[in-house]
N, CA, C and O of each residue as an XYZ file, in Angstrom:
552
protein
N       0.841     -1.171      0.000
C       0.000      0.000      0.000
C       0.892      1.243      0.000
O       1.809      1.376      0.811
N       0.602      2.118     -0.906
C       1.427      3.312     -1.046
C       0.973      4.392     -0.063
O      -0.077      4.289      0.571
N       1.786      5.409      0.035
C       1.478      6.541      0.899
C       0.198      7.216      0.427
O      -0.619      7.640      1.245
N       0.020      7.318     -0.881
C      -1.176      7.942     -1.440
C      -2.426      7.164     -1.051
O      -3.442      7.754     -0.683
N      -2.352      5.858     -1.131
C      -3.501      5.022     -0.747
C      -3.815      5.189      0.737
O      -4.978      5.246      1.138
N      -2.784      5.266      1.524
C      -2.956      5.439      2.973
C      -3.615      6.784      3.282
O      -4.509      6.862      4.125
N      -3.172      7.838      2.600
C      -3.756      9.161      2.806
C      -5.214      9.214      2.343
O      -6.060      9.827      2.993
N      -5.492      8.567      1.217
C      -6.866      8.535      0.723
C      -7.767      7.769      1.682
O      -8.917      8.150      1.903
N      -7.250      6.707      2.240
C      -8.008      5.935      3.222
C      -8.265      6.768      4.477
O      -9.367      6.743      5.025
N      -7.259      7.500      4.927
C      -7.418      8.361      6.099
C      -8.434      9.471      5.826
O      -9.247      9.805      6.688
N      -8.381     10.035      4.625
C      -9.318     11.078      4.239
C     -10.752     10.542      4.210
O     -11.675     11.198      4.693
N     -10.930      9.365      3.650
C     -12.264      8.762      3.594
C     -12.779      8.479      5.000
O     -13.960      8.671      5.289
N     -11.895      8.027      5.861
C     -12.264      7.769      7.253
C     -12.661      9.056      7.966
O     -13.643      9.080      8.708
N     -11.900     10.125      7.743
C     -12.198     11.415      8.360
C     -13.526     11.966      7.850
O     -14.293     12.547      8.618
N     -13.798     11.787      6.559
C     -15.073     12.256      5.987
C     -16.240     11.485      6.596
O     -17.276     12.068      6.918
N     -16.072     10.187      6.749
C     -17.127      9.369      7.347
C     -17.380      9.782      8.792
O     -18.527      9.851      9.234
N     -16.312     10.055      9.515
C     -16.446     10.504     10.903
C     -17.130     11.862     10.967
O     -17.971     12.096     11.834
N     -16.773     12.755     10.053
C     -17.396     14.075      9.995
C     -18.892     13.960      9.706
O     -19.701     14.636     10.342
N     -19.256     13.117      8.762
C     -20.672     12.919      8.432
C     -21.433     12.337      9.619
O     -22.574     12.721      9.877
N     -20.803     11.410     10.343
C     -21.439     10.825     11.526
C     -21.671     11.896     12.588
O     -22.725     11.928     13.222
N     -20.684     12.773     12.781
C     -20.821     13.869     13.746
C     -21.920     14.841     13.321
O     -22.675     15.329     14.163
N     -22.013     15.123     12.028
C     -23.056     16.015     11.526
C     -24.444     15.422     11.780
O     -25.359     16.123     12.213
N     -24.589     14.119     11.504
C     -25.877     13.456     11.748
C     -26.220     13.475     13.239
O     -27.369     13.700     13.618
N     -25.224     13.238     14.068
C     -25.430     13.251     15.503
C     -25.837     14.653     15.971
O     -26.754     14.802     16.779
N     -25.156     15.668     15.461
C     -25.484     17.052     15.825
C     -26.906     17.406     15.391
O     -27.633     18.068     16.132
N     -27.301     16.975     14.211
C     -28.660     17.240     13.729
C     -29.698     16.550     14.595
O     -30.757     17.117     14.863
N     -29.409     15.338     15.034
C     -30.336     14.623     15.921
C     -30.483     15.381     17.242
O     -31.591     15.516     17.761
N     -29.377     15.872     17.780
C     -29.430     16.650     19.025
C     -30.211     17.946     18.815
O     -31.005     18.335     19.672
N     -29.995     18.603     17.705
C     -30.710     19.858     17.429
C     -32.216     19.613     17.255
O     -33.036     20.427     17.682
N     -32.566     18.496     16.631
C     -33.983     18.157     16.463
C     -34.644     17.939     17.826
O     -35.766     18.389     18.059
N     -33.947     17.250     18.713
C     -34.474     17.019     20.055
C     -34.611     18.348     20.801
O     -35.614     18.578     21.478
N     -33.620     19.211     20.683
C     -33.674     20.529     21.323
C     -34.847     21.342     20.779
O     -35.499     22.070     21.527
N     -35.113     21.219     19.493
C     -36.224     21.945     18.888
C     -37.565     21.423     19.410
O     -38.483     22.208     19.648
N     -37.685     20.108     19.589
C     -38.911     19.546     20.152
C     -39.146     20.089     21.562
O     -40.259     20.478     21.916
N     -38.088     20.107     22.348
C     -38.195     20.623     23.709
C     -38.538     22.110     23.676
O     -39.330     22.581     24.491
N     -37.952     22.843     22.745
C     -38.240     24.270     22.595
C     -39.702     24.530     22.275
O     -40.275     25.516     22.738
N     -40.307     23.657     21.489
C     -41.729     23.793     21.158
C     -42.584     23.650     22.411
O     -43.506     24.434     22.635
N     -42.275     22.650     23.222
C     -43.011     22.452     24.474
C     -42.789     23.649     25.400
O     -43.721     24.108     26.060
N     -41.561     24.151     25.446
C     -41.231     25.320     26.269
C     -42.089     26.520     25.857
O     -42.638     27.214     26.712
N     -42.199     26.759     24.572
C     -42.991     27.898     24.088
C     -44.472     27.721     24.419
O     -45.159     28.691     24.740
N     -44.964     26.480     24.342
C     -46.362     26.230     24.710
C     -46.583     26.541     26.189
O     -47.586     27.153     26.556
N     -45.646     26.119     27.031
C     -45.757     26.419     28.460
C     -45.684     27.918     28.725
O     -46.350     28.435     29.622
N     -44.878     28.596     27.947
C     -44.763     30.048     28.087
C     -46.118     30.717     27.827
O     -46.516     31.640     28.537
N     -46.813     30.234     26.799
C     -48.148     30.766     26.492
C     -49.143     30.427     27.602
O     -49.970     31.259     27.977
N     -49.058     29.208     28.124
C     -49.952     28.797     29.223
C     -49.706     29.664     30.455
O     -50.647     30.058     31.143
N     -48.453     29.952     30.725
C     -48.117     30.796     31.873
C     -48.700     32.195     31.687
O     -49.231     32.792     32.624
N     -48.594     32.697     30.479
C     -49.140     34.026     30.182
C     -50.657     34.033     30.396
O     -51.197     34.977     30.972
N     -51.337     32.994     29.938
C     -52.791     32.950     30.106
C     -53.158     32.755     31.578
O     -54.170     33.290     32.033
N     -52.353     31.999     32.327
C     -52.600     31.841     33.769
C     -52.467     33.178     34.487
O     -53.256     33.486     35.380
N     -51.484     33.961     34.105
C     -51.322     35.284     34.719
C     -52.529     36.176     34.415
O     -52.985     36.929     35.275
N     -53.036     36.085     33.190
C     -54.217     36.865     32.818
C     -55.429     36.421     33.634
O     -56.179     37.251     34.147
N     -55.613     35.108     33.750
C     -56.737     34.591     34.529
C     -56.613     34.998     36.000
O     -57.603     35.373     36.629
N     -55.413     34.924     36.537
C     -55.190     35.331     37.925
C     -55.545     36.803     38.111
O     -56.199     37.176     39.085
N     -55.111     37.624     37.179
C     -55.416     39.058     37.249
C     -56.926     39.288     37.207
O     -57.454     40.129     37.935
N     -57.611     38.541     36.355
C     -59.066     38.674     36.261
C     -59.741     38.288     37.570
O     -60.675     38.956     38.012
N     -59.270     37.213     38.188
C     -59.840     36.776     39.461
C     -59.541     37.808     40.546
O     -60.400     38.107     41.375
N     -58.322     38.353     40.542
C     -57.980     39.384     41.536
C     -58.892     40.602     41.400
O     -59.352     41.158     42.397
N     -59.143     41.006     40.166
C     -60.035     42.143     39.943
C     -61.454     41.819     40.400
O     -62.123     42.650     41.014
N     -61.904     40.607     40.098
C     -63.270     40.212     40.408
C     -63.477     40.020     41.910
O     -64.517     40.404     42.447
N     -62.501     39.435     42.583
C     -62.678     39.145     44.010
C     -62.770     40.416     44.851
O     -63.366     40.407     45.928
N     -62.193     41.485     44.372
C     -62.231     42.743     45.122
C     -63.455     43.598     44.793
O     -63.664     44.653     45.392
N     -64.250     43.141     43.846
C     -65.451     43.880     43.474
C     -66.516     43.664     44.544
O     -66.743     42.535     44.979
N     -67.161     44.730     44.961
C     -68.238     44.635     45.948
C     -69.562     44.907     45.256
O     -69.672     45.746     44.362
N     -70.543     44.175     45.700
C     -71.878     44.311     45.131
C     -72.818     44.811     46.221
O     -72.991     44.167     47.256
N     -73.416     45.961     45.970
C     -74.307     46.565     46.962
C     -75.565     45.728     47.180
O     -76.175     45.805     48.246
N     -75.950     44.955     46.221
C     -77.172     44.163     46.337
C     -76.997     42.988     47.297
O     -77.983     42.422     47.768
N     -75.758     42.623     47.587
C     -75.528     41.496     48.501
C     -75.783     41.954     49.928
O     -75.295     43.005     50.344
N     -76.528     41.185     50.658
C     -76.878     41.523     52.041
C     -76.256     40.508     52.985
O     -75.993     39.370     52.597
N     -76.026     40.912     54.195
C     -75.534     40.007     55.227
C     -74.022     39.858     55.197
O     -73.320     40.659     54.580
N     -73.530     38.828     55.866
C     -72.103     38.594     56.017
C     -71.533     37.580     55.019
O     -70.362     37.211     55.105
N     -72.352     37.140     54.092
C     -71.903     36.126     53.144
C     -70.644     36.565     52.400
O     -69.737     35.762     52.181
N     -70.588     37.826     52.015
C     -69.422     38.352     51.288
C     -68.150     38.173     52.118
O     -67.164     37.630     51.620
N     -68.158     38.614     53.351
C     -66.966     38.571     54.188
C     -66.615     37.150     54.618
O     -65.439     36.790     54.665
N     -67.613     36.349     54.927
C     -67.358     35.033     55.496
C     -67.033     33.969     54.455
O     -66.196     33.102     54.708
N     -67.667     34.015     53.306
C     -67.512     32.934     52.329
C     -66.817     33.375     51.037
O     -65.790     32.813     50.657
N     -67.367     34.352     50.387
C     -66.957     34.684     49.036
C     -65.557     35.278     48.966
O     -64.740     34.850     48.151
N     -65.274     36.269     49.821
C     -63.989     36.950     49.758
C     -62.831     35.988     50.045
O     -61.814     36.029     49.353
N     -62.971     35.141     51.037
C     -61.941     34.156     51.359
C     -61.725     33.163     50.236
O     -60.591     32.770     49.965
N     -62.795     32.755     49.581
C     -62.672     31.818     48.458
C     -61.906     32.444     47.308
O     -61.105     31.773     46.657
N     -62.141     33.717     47.054
C     -61.413     34.419     45.992
C     -59.932     34.464     46.271
O     -59.122     34.303     45.358
N     -59.565     34.680     47.519
C     -58.157     34.710     47.891
C     -57.515     33.331     47.726
O     -56.351     33.226     47.341
N     -58.277     32.279     48.018
C     -57.759     30.910     47.826
C     -57.527     30.621     46.342
O     -56.545     29.978     45.971
N     -58.430     31.097     45.513
C     -58.274     30.886     44.067
C     -57.029     31.606     43.562
O     -56.271     31.050     42.768
N     -56.816     32.828     44.012
C     -55.626     33.586     43.603
C     -54.366     32.864     44.058
O     -53.400     32.763     43.301
N     -54.370     32.361     45.290
C     -53.207     31.614     45.794
C     -52.974     30.355     44.967
O     -51.830     29.965     44.732
N     -54.046     29.726     44.531
C     -53.913     28.523     43.686
C     -53.284     28.873     42.343
O     -52.458     28.123     41.823
N     -53.678     30.013     41.784
C     -53.055     30.449     40.533
C     -51.564     30.691     40.725
O     -50.759     30.361     39.854
N     -51.194     31.274     41.878
C     -49.770     31.485     42.167
C     -49.013     30.161     42.176
O     -47.903     30.067     41.651
N     -49.619     29.144     42.774
C     -48.987     27.820     42.831
C     -48.826     27.242     41.435
O     -47.770     26.708     41.098
N     -49.867     27.346     40.624
C     -49.805     26.813     39.252
C     -48.734     27.550     38.445
O     -47.962     26.926     37.718
N     -48.692     28.853     38.573
C     -47.696     29.647     37.834
C     -46.288     29.279     38.285
O     -45.376     29.196     37.462
N     -46.104     29.060     39.570
C     -44.792     28.654     40.089
C     -44.390     27.277     39.542
O     -43.228     27.060     39.201
N     -45.337     26.363     39.461
C     -45.050     25.029     38.912
C     -44.707     25.116     37.414
O     -43.813     24.420     36.934
N     -45.422     25.968     36.696
C     -45.111     26.171     35.276
C     -43.701     26.726     35.139
O     -42.945     26.292     34.270
N     -43.340     27.684     35.994
C     -41.987     28.258     35.990
C     -40.929     27.180     36.195
O     -39.926     27.137     35.483
N     -41.162     26.317     37.167
C     -40.211     25.241     37.456
C     -40.055     24.329     36.249
O     -38.940     23.963     35.877
N     -41.177     23.963     35.640
C     -41.122     23.100     34.461
C     -40.446     23.796     33.288
O     -39.705     23.167     32.533
N     -40.699     25.092     33.134
C     -40.043     25.835     32.052
C     -38.531     25.872     32.262
O     -37.762     25.708     31.315
N     -38.109     26.087     33.507
C     -36.675     26.103     33.801
C     -36.033     24.759     33.474
O     -34.963     24.699     32.869
N     -36.704     23.676     33.885
C     -36.167     22.343     33.604
C     -36.122     22.042     32.106
O     -35.157     21.461     31.610
N     -37.167     22.440     31.395
C     -37.168     22.251     29.941
C     -36.058     23.059     29.278
O     -35.392     22.578     28.362
N     -35.867     24.279     29.742
C     -34.821     25.128     29.174
C     -33.441     24.517     29.405
O     -32.593     24.540     28.514
N     -33.218     23.973     30.593
C     -31.932     23.329     30.875
C     -31.725     22.095     29.995
O     -30.620     21.853     29.510
N     -32.782     21.321     29.793
C     -32.665     20.126     28.952
C     -32.449     20.508     27.486
O     -31.657     19.881     26.784
N     -33.156     21.536     27.036
C     -32.952     22.031     25.663
C     -31.513     22.501     25.490
O     -30.871     22.209     24.481
N     -31.020     23.220     26.467
C     -29.635     23.707     26.427
C     -28.651     22.546     26.391
O     -27.645     22.595     25.684
N     -28.949     21.502     27.160
C     -28.064     20.327     27.175
C     -27.957     19.716     25.774
O     -26.860     19.389     25.321
N     -29.090     19.564     25.092
C     -29.058     18.998     23.738
C     -28.367     19.940     22.754
O     -27.619     19.494     21.884
N     -28.615     21.231     22.891
C     -27.920     22.188     22.019
C     -26.410     22.121     22.253
O     -25.623     22.197     21.310
N     -26.022     21.979     23.502
C     -24.593     21.885     23.818
C     -23.981     20.592     23.284
O     -22.842     20.588     22.819
N     -24.735     19.498     23.352
C     -24.243     18.248     22.771
C     -24.019     18.417     21.263
O     -23.038     17.919     20.711
N     -24.938     19.121     20.614
C     -24.787     19.371     19.180
C     -23.573     20.265     18.926
O     -22.794     20.009     18.009
N     -23.414     21.305     19.731
C     -22.268     22.206     19.567
C     -20.946     21.484     19.801
O     -19.962     21.742     19.108
N     -20.925     20.584     20.772
C     -19.693     19.874     21.105
C     -19.197     18.996     19.963
O     -18.032     18.598     19.951
N     -20.053     18.694     19.018
C     -19.642     17.909     17.845
C     -18.696     18.701     16.940
O     -18.085     18.129     16.037
N     -18.572     20.003     17.172
C     -17.783     20.859     16.298
C     -16.478     21.347     16.939
O     -15.961     22.403     16.577
N     -15.960     20.585     17.876
C     -14.635     20.877     18.414
C     -14.611     22.038     19.381
O     -15.586     22.314     20.080
N     -13.464     22.717     19.405
C     -13.241     23.765     20.409
C     -14.175     24.958     20.229
O     -14.618     25.544     21.217
N     -14.477     25.321     19.003
C     -15.413     26.427     18.761
C     -16.800     26.034     19.249
O     -17.521     26.861     19.807
N     -17.172     24.786     19.042
C     -18.459     24.290     19.520
C     -18.540     24.306     21.032
O     -19.586     24.621     21.600
N     -17.437     23.965     21.690
C     -17.419     23.998     23.156
C     -17.539     25.432     23.671
O     -18.177     25.672     24.696
N     -16.940     26.365     22.976
C     -17.086     27.772     23.343
C     -18.545     28.210     23.176
O     -19.104     28.891     24.035
N     -19.142     27.810     22.067
C     -20.559     28.129     21.834
C     -21.435     27.498     22.917
O     -22.426     28.095     23.339
N     -21.074     26.293     23.366
C     -21.825     25.627     24.434
C     -21.753     26.415     25.735
O     -22.748     26.540     26.449
N     -20.585     26.939     26.036
C     -20.412     27.717     27.263
C     -21.288     28.969     27.224
O     -21.957     29.299     28.203
N     -21.279     29.647     26.110
C     -22.110     30.852     25.950
C     -23.587     30.483     26.026
O     -24.375     31.183     26.662
N     -23.958     29.381     25.375
C     -25.334     28.908     25.375
C     -25.802     28.595     26.801
O     -26.924     28.938     27.173
N     -24.954     27.952     27.593
C     -25.297     27.618     28.975
C     -25.487     28.880     29.808
O     -26.402     28.959     30.627
N     -24.637     29.845     29.601
C     -24.753     31.117     30.321
C     -26.071     31.814     29.979
O     -26.769     32.308     30.864
N     -26.399     31.846     28.700
C     -27.650     32.467     28.277
C     -28.867     31.744     28.860
O     -29.850     32.379     29.241
N     -28.794     30.428     28.927
C     -29.919     29.656     29.494
C     -30.090     29.958     30.975
O     -31.216     30.076     31.458
N     -28.983     30.084     31.696
C     -29.056     30.413     33.123
C     -29.669     31.802     33.325
O     -30.484     32.007     34.225
N     -29.273     32.732     32.494
C     -29.838     34.096     32.588
C     -31.338     34.054     32.284
O     -32.133     34.683     32.984
N     -31.722     33.314     31.244
C     -33.130     33.213     30.883
C     -33.936     32.602     32.027
O     -35.044     33.054     32.317
N     -33.384     31.575     32.679
C     -34.096     30.957     33.797
C     -34.245     31.936     34.962
O     -35.248     31.893     35.675
N     -33.287     32.796     35.160
C     -33.370     33.773     36.247
C     -34.435     34.835     35.996
O     -35.123     35.259     36.924
N     -34.569     35.256     34.765
C     -35.528     36.325     34.457
C     -36.897     35.789     34.035
O     -37.836     36.562     33.846
N     -37.007     34.497     33.889
C     -38.248     33.859     33.453
C     -39.323     34.103     34.457
O     -40.452     33.647     34.276
């Protein structure tokens, strides 16, 4: 086997390895995109929960002159406050799930970036930092 044959064999091997890495990176990016879709859906749900909570807060503080007796103070007003507290719990749970989804999406994006050597690892570091910031302000 000549030197030329050896180099051609090495080149073919390197090309095959590169193609395998590209396919692997694409699979990771596809998974990250799926997670991103779920994340965006949760973001919309959180927004609608905040709107519903605001509506309940506005409604619970409304007083009706036609209501007589202590029913307002004893039953209705307390129930409204419980509903608002429940919305807070749901919104907090959505936040937790969004943070976890964002971290998992970032993990897959970083796996895809790592397929591209040192520049990919640098991109992964920046990506992780951005995800942490997003989770803090979420």
